[in-house]
Residue frames as a rotation matrix with the C-alpha (Angstrom) as fourth column:
ARG 1
0.128 0.558 0.820 -133.09
0.559 0.642 -0.524 -99.19
-0.819 0.526 -0.230 -67.95
TYR 2
0.945 0.211 -0.248 -132.91
-0.046 -0.669 -0.742 -96.13
-0.323 0.713 -0.623 -70.23
GLY 3
0.235 -0.955 -0.184 -129.11
-0.848 -0.294 0.441 -96.21
-0.475 0.052 -0.878 -70.11
TYR 4
-0.303 -0.284 0.910 -129.13
0.015 0.953 0.303 -99.90
-0.953 0.105 -0.284 -71.06
MET 5
0.591 0.613 0.525 -131.31
0.569 0.145 -0.809 -99.16
-0.572 0.777 -0.263 -74.12
VAL 6
0.827 -0.364 -0.428 -129.02
-0.507 -0.811 -0.290 -96.33
-0.241 0.457 -0.856 -75.16
LYS 7
-0.147 -0.940 0.307 -126.01
-0.688 0.320 0.651 -98.70
-0.711 -0.115 -0.694 -74.83
GLU 8
0.024 0.244 0.969 -127.70
0.423 0.876 -0.231 -101.32
-0.906 0.415 -0.082 -76.99
HIS 9
0.925 0.363 0.117 -128.25
0.274 -0.418 -0.866 -98.77
-0.265 0.833 -0.486 -79.75
LEU 10
0.530 -0.813 -0.242 -124.64
-0.789 -0.577 0.211 -97.58
-0.311 0.079 -0.947 -79.43
ASP 11
-0.152 -0.539 0.828 -123.53
-0.146 0.841 0.521 -101.19
-0.978 -0.042 -0.206 -79.88
ARG 12
0.566 0.427 0.706 -125.31
0.631 0.327 -0.703 -101.19
-0.531 0.843 -0.085 -83.27
VAL 13
0.947 -0.271 -0.174 -123.41
-0.321 -0.832 -0.453 -98.05
-0.022 0.484 -0.875 -84.23
ALA 14
0.187 -0.934 0.305 -120.18
-0.732 0.075 0.677 -99.64
-0.655 -0.349 -0.670 -83.06
GLU 15
0.242 -0.021 0.970 -120.75
0.361 0.930 -0.070 -102.65
-0.900 0.367 0.233 -85.32
VAL 16
0.789 0.140 0.598 -120.72
0.615 -0.186 -0.767 -100.38
0.004 0.972 -0.233 -88.37
LEU 17
0.819 -0.391 0.420 -118.37
-0.184 -0.873 -0.452 -97.52
0.544 0.293 -0.787 -87.41
GLY 18
-0.184 -0.937 -0.296 -116.07
0.111 0.280 -0.954 -99.05
0.977 -0.208 0.053 -84.83
SER 19
0.270 0.330 -0.904 -115.99
0.846 0.368 0.387 -99.69
0.461 -0.869 -0.180 -81.07
GLU 20
-0.755 -0.585 -0.296 -114.22
0.655 -0.649 -0.388 -96.41
0.035 -0.486 0.873 -80.26
PHE 21
-0.576 0.626 0.525 -117.47
-0.176 -0.722 0.669 -94.56
0.798 0.293 0.527 -81.11
ALA 22
0.433 0.784 -0.444 -119.44
0.243 0.373 0.895 -96.50
0.868 -0.496 -0.029 -78.51
ALA 23
0.005 -0.517 -0.856 -116.79
0.984 0.156 -0.089 -96.03
0.180 -0.841 0.510 -75.85
ALA 24
-0.923 -0.349 0.164 -116.50
0.337 -0.937 -0.096 -92.28
0.187 -0.033 0.982 -76.45
ALA 25
-0.283 0.904 0.322 -120.31
-0.206 -0.385 0.900 -91.92
0.937 0.188 0.295 -76.57
LEU 26
0.467 0.443 -0.765 -120.75
0.589 0.490 0.643 -93.72
0.660 -0.751 -0.032 -73.26
GLU 27
-0.469 -0.715 -0.518 -118.07
0.882 -0.355 -0.309 -91.49
0.037 -0.602 0.798 -71.75
ILE 28
-0.867 0.227 0.444 -120.17
-0.103 -0.953 0.286 -88.53
0.488 0.202 0.849 -72.79
PHE 29
-0.017 0.991 -0.131 -123.48
-0.070 0.129 0.989 -90.07
0.997 0.025 0.067 -71.69
HIS 30
-0.022 0.068 -0.997 -122.69
0.795 0.606 0.024 -91.20
0.606 -0.792 -0.067 -68.12
PRO 31
-0.809 -0.282 -0.516 -122.07
0.569 -0.595 -0.567 -87.76
-0.148 -0.752 0.642 -66.48
LEU 32
-0.731 0.565 0.383 -125.21
-0.138 -0.672 0.727 -86.28
0.668 0.479 0.570 -68.08
ASP 33
-0.764 0.601 0.235 -128.19
-0.328 -0.048 -0.943 -85.51
-0.555 -0.798 0.234 -65.87
LYS 34
-0.671 0.509 0.539 -131.22
0.683 0.708 0.181 -87.47
-0.289 0.490 -0.823 -67.03
ARG 35
0.252 0.799 -0.546 -133.30
0.388 -0.600 -0.699 -84.29
-0.887 -0.036 -0.461 -67.21
VAL 36
-0.405 -0.485 -0.775 -131.20
-0.484 -0.605 0.632 -83.24
-0.776 0.631 0.010 -70.21
TYR 37
-0.902 -0.017 -0.432 -132.43
-0.397 0.431 0.810 -86.10
0.172 0.902 -0.396 -72.42
GLN 38
-0.668 0.711 0.219 -135.73
0.208 0.462 -0.862 -86.85
-0.714 -0.531 -0.457 -70.69
GLY 39
0.324 0.914 -0.246 -138.57
-0.166 -0.201 -0.965 -87.35
-0.931 0.354 0.087 -73.19
THR 40
0.139 -0.360 -0.923 -136.26
-0.986 -0.140 -0.094 -88.20
-0.096 0.922 -0.374 -76.06
ALA 41
0.953 0.257 -0.162 -136.21
-0.282 0.946 -0.159 -91.68
0.112 0.197 0.974 -77.56
PRO 42
0.503 -0.804 0.318 -133.16
-0.094 0.315 0.945 -93.74
-0.859 -0.505 0.083 -76.55
ARG 43
0.351 -0.347 0.869 -132.40
0.874 0.455 -0.171 -94.40
-0.336 0.820 0.463 -80.22
VAL 44
0.754 -0.019 0.657 -132.23
0.323 -0.859 -0.396 -90.66
0.572 0.511 -0.642 -80.96
VAL 45
0.846 -0.477 0.239 -130.08
-0.473 -0.461 0.751 -90.02
-0.248 -0.748 -0.615 -77.89
ALA 46
0.400 -0.711 0.578 -127.70
0.355 0.702 0.617 -92.81
-0.845 -0.042 0.534 -78.95
ALA 47
0.449 -0.220 0.866 -127.42
0.879 -0.066 -0.472 -91.37
0.161 0.973 0.164 -82.46
ALA 48
0.867 -0.113 0.485 -126.68
-0.122 -0.992 -0.014 -87.88
0.483 -0.047 -0.874 -81.07
LEU 49
0.704 -0.636 0.316 -124.10
-0.356 0.068 0.932 -89.30
-0.614 -0.769 -0.179 -78.68
ALA 50
0.375 -0.573 0.728 -122.44
0.735 0.663 0.143 -91.17
-0.564 0.482 0.670 -81.52
TYR 51
0.631 -0.110 0.768 -122.23
0.547 -0.639 -0.541 -87.94
0.550 0.761 -0.343 -83.53
LEU 52
0.862 -0.309 0.401 -120.77
-0.480 -0.753 0.451 -86.05
0.163 -0.581 -0.797 -80.57
ALA 53
0.593 -0.659 0.462 -118.31
0.047 0.602 0.797 -88.90
-0.804 -0.451 0.388 -80.05
ALA 54
0.465 -0.398 0.791 -117.23
0.885 0.220 -0.409 -88.66
-0.011 0.891 0.455 -83.69
GLU 55
0.778 -0.160 0.608 -116.59
-0.028 -0.975 -0.221 -84.93
0.628 0.155 -0.762 -83.18
ARG 56
0.795 -0.446 0.411 -114.59
-0.516 -0.141 0.845 -85.67
-0.319 -0.884 -0.342 -80.04
LEU 57
0.452 -0.615 0.646 -112.54
0.391 0.787 0.476 -88.33
-0.801 0.037 0.597 -81.81
GLY 58
-0.153 -0.476 -0.866 -111.90
-0.529 -0.701 0.479 -86.03
-0.835 0.532 -0.145 -84.75
ARG 59
-0.814 -0.061 0.577 -113.46
0.369 0.714 0.595 -88.46
-0.448 0.697 -0.559 -87.23
HIS 60
-0.652 0.586 -0.481 -115.69
-0.725 -0.668 0.169 -86.93
-0.222 0.459 0.860 -89.87
THR 61
-0.836 0.513 0.195 -118.96
0.535 0.840 0.086 -88.84
-0.120 0.176 -0.977 -89.95
HIS 62
-0.723 0.626 0.290 -122.16
-0.281 -0.651 0.706 -87.51
0.631 0.429 0.647 -91.49
MET 63
-0.614 0.607 0.505 -125.24
-0.647 -0.021 -0.762 -87.25
-0.452 -0.794 0.405 -89.31
ARG 64
0.313 0.807 -0.501 -127.24
-0.949 0.279 -0.143 -89.00
0.024 0.520 0.854 -91.98
THR 65
-0.273 -0.478 -0.835 -124.90
-0.415 0.841 -0.346 -92.01
0.868 0.252 -0.428 -91.79
ILE 66
-0.994 -0.079 0.082 -125.50
-0.103 0.314 -0.944 -92.40
0.049 -0.946 -0.320 -88.04
ALA 67
-0.340 0.939 0.054 -129.19
-0.788 -0.254 -0.561 -91.68
-0.513 -0.233 0.826 -88.47
LYS 68
0.165 0.368 -0.915 -129.50
-0.855 0.517 0.054 -94.35
0.492 0.773 0.400 -91.16
ILE 69
-0.710 -0.496 -0.500 -127.80
-0.182 0.815 -0.549 -96.98
0.680 -0.299 -0.670 -88.91
LEU 70
-0.937 0.333 -0.103 -130.30
0.184 0.220 -0.958 -96.37
-0.296 -0.917 -0.268 -86.13
ASN 71
-0.496 0.786 0.369 -133.26
0.746 0.169 0.644 -95.59
0.444 0.594 -0.671 -88.41
VAL 72
0.136 0.487 -0.863 -133.95
0.736 -0.633 -0.241 -92.11
-0.663 -0.602 -0.444 -87.07
SER 73
0.844 0.196 0.499 -134.26
0.490 -0.661 -0.568 -88.72
0.218 0.724 -0.654 -88.76
LYS 74
-0.197 -0.974 0.109 -131.07
0.864 -0.225 -0.450 -86.75
0.463 0.005 0.886 -89.28
TYR 75
-0.120 0.228 0.966 -132.96
-0.157 -0.965 0.208 -83.70
0.980 -0.127 0.151 -88.03
SER 76
0.917 0.398 -0.035 -133.72
-0.064 0.231 0.971 -85.45
0.395 -0.888 0.237 -84.74
VAL 77
0.390 -0.869 -0.303 -130.00
0.914 0.406 0.011 -86.24
0.113 -0.281 0.953 -84.44
ARG 78
-0.347 -0.506 0.790 -129.09
0.472 -0.822 -0.319 -82.60
0.810 0.262 0.524 -85.20
ASP 79
0.295 0.571 0.766 -131.56
-0.351 -0.681 0.643 -81.16
0.889 -0.459 0.000 -82.67
THR 80
0.972 0.051 -0.231 -130.65
0.173 0.509 0.843 -83.63
0.161 -0.859 0.486 -79.89
ALA 81
0.140 -0.988 -0.059 -126.90
0.948 0.151 -0.280 -83.22
0.286 -0.017 0.958 -80.49
TRP 82
-0.228 -0.151 0.962 -127.33
0.138 -0.983 -0.121 -79.45
0.964 0.105 0.245 -80.28
ARG 83
0.658 0.584 0.476 -129.21
-0.403 -0.260 0.877 -79.79
0.636 -0.769 0.065 -77.00
LEU 84
0.884 -0.342 -0.320 -126.75
0.467 0.695 0.547 -82.29
0.035 -0.632 0.774 -75.49
ARG 85
0.100 -0.918 0.385 -123.68
0.695 -0.212 -0.687 -80.33
0.712 0.336 0.617 -76.64
ARG 86
0.229 0.043 0.972 -124.53
-0.374 -0.918 0.129 -77.58
0.898 -0.394 -0.194 -74.12
TYR 87
0.793 0.178 0.583 -124.23
-0.609 0.176 0.774 -80.04
0.035 -0.968 0.248 -71.21
VAL 88
0.802 -0.567 -0.189 -121.24
0.500 0.810 -0.307 -82.07
0.327 0.151 0.933 -72.34
ARG 89
0.684 -0.654 -0.323 -118.05
-0.013 -0.454 0.891 -81.36
-0.730 -0.605 -0.319 -70.47
LYS 90
0.767 -0.497 -0.406 -115.25
-0.586 -0.283 -0.759 -80.22
0.262 0.820 -0.509 -72.71
GLU 91
0.805 -0.559 -0.198 -112.36
0.578 0.815 0.051 -82.62
0.132 -0.156 0.979 -73.00
GLU 92
0.785 -0.536 -0.310 -109.26
-0.205 -0.698 0.686 -81.21
-0.584 -0.475 -0.658 -71.41
PRO 93
0.789 -0.487 -0.374 -106.24
-0.440 -0.023 -0.898 -80.68
0.429 0.873 -0.232 -73.64
């Protein structure tokens, strides 16, 4: 259920920024243990995942842009992205 809500929010980001953001964000999200994001709103997790996906894709996107799309604080995105970044597997070259 939580994953479904995150996916719905990522679909909203994909409408604005492109479908590759949602695909890359879901790729980051699925291997994560739920304890990593437990207690965080799905909308904030989706925004943080979209930001991490932008980094992975090498596309410069401001946190505030993603935050505005999902109507969350850019500081929530920053803090959640920082927390999730420690658990995300590095993409192999």
